[in-house]
C-alpha positions in Angstrom: -53.0 6.3 7.2 -51.3 3.7 9.3 -50.2 1.9 6.7 -48.4 4.6 4.7 -46.4 5.2 7.6 -45.2 1.9 8.6 -44.4 1.6 4.0 -42.8 5.0 4.4 -40.8 4.2 7.9 -39.7 0.4 6.4 -38.0 2.2 3.4 -36.6 4.8 5.0 -34.9 1.8 7.1 -34.0 0.0 3.6 -31.7 3.3 2.9 -30.5 3.7 6.0 -29.1 0.3 5.9 -27.8 0.1 2.7 -26.3 3.3 3.1 -23.7 1.7 4.9 -20.4 1.1 2.4 -19.8 -2.8 1.8 -17.0 -4.2 3.9 -13.9 -4.6 1.3 -12.6 -8.1 1.1 -9.2 -9.1 2.4 -6.6 -10.4 -0.1 -8.3 -8.4 -3.4 -4.6 -6.8 -3.6 -3.3 -9.4 -6.0 -1.5 -6.7 -7.5 0.2 -5.7 -4.8 1.3 -9.0 -3.7 2.3 -9.7 -7.2 4.9 -6.4 -7.2 6.2 -7.6 -3.5 6.8 -11.2 -4.8 8.7 -9.7 -8.1 10.4 -7.5 -6.2 12.1 -10.3 -3.8 12.7 -12.1 -6.9 14.7 -9.3 -8.3 16.2 -9.1 -5.3 17.4 -12.4 -4.4 18.5 -13.3 -8.6 20.3 -10.1 -9.1 22.0 -9.7 -5.9 25.6 -10.3 -7.2 25.2 -7.6 -9.9 23.6 -5.1 -7.9 25.6 -2.1 -6.7 24.9 -1.3 -2.8 23.1 1.6 -3.8 20.8 -0.6 -6.0 20.2 -3.1 -3.3 19.6 0.1 -1.0 17.1 0.6 -3.7 15.3 -2.4 -4.2 15.6 -2.9 -0.2 13.7 0.3 0.4 11.0 0.0 -2.3 10.4 -3.8 -0.7 9.5 -2.2 2.7 7.3 0.6 0.8 5.1 -2.2 -0.8 4.8 -4.4 2.6 4.0 -1.2 5.1 1.5 0.0 1.8 0.4 -3.9 1.9 0.0 -3.7 6.3 -1.6 -0.5 6.3 -4.4 -1.9 4.3 -5.0 -5.3 5.6 -3.4 -5.2 9.3 -6.5 -4.4 11.9 -4.4 -1.3 13.2 -5.8 1.4 15.2 -6.3 4.6 13.6 -2.7 5.7 15.4 -0.8 2.9 14.2 -2.3 3.0 10.6 -0.7 6.7 10.1 2.2 5.8 11.4 2.3 2.6 8.9 1.4 5.1 6.3 4.2 7.7 6.5 6.9 4.6 7.1 5.2 3.8 3.7 5.8 7.7 1.8 9.3 7.9 4.1 10.7 4.1 2.2 9.6 6.0 -1.1 11.2 9.0 -0.4 14.4 7.8 0.3 14.4 5.0 -2.3 13.4 7.9 -4.9 16.7 10.2 -3.3 18.6 6.8 -3.6 17.5 7.0 -7.4 18.1 10.0 -8.1 22.0 9.6 -6.4 22.6 6.7 -8.3 21.6 8.5 -11.6 23.8 11.1 -10.6 26.5 8.8 -10.1 26.6 6.6 -13.5 25.2 9.3 -15.8 26.6 12.8 -15.0 29.3 12.4 -12.2 31.1 9.9 -14.7 
């Protein structure tokens, strides 16, 4: 009887230990890093050709991508992690509004 209870307790401990999710490895957001680099390259190369509104769009998108990367990989407290998440949403929203304004000025207003 003691042998069976020991086996049962070992199985319970194994399931408790395996229930914890595995730690996510740092540096697995290769796509996000590539998008950040491509955005910087487009901004640097296209700076003379871009209008001020387009520059603002690219800068806001860069801020959103960097804040998403910071939220995933920085060691922030829960409070500051939420702030960074909202900051990325604000950057994306402002970039979208500038895009709508730019499309309106180019295609509808002219």
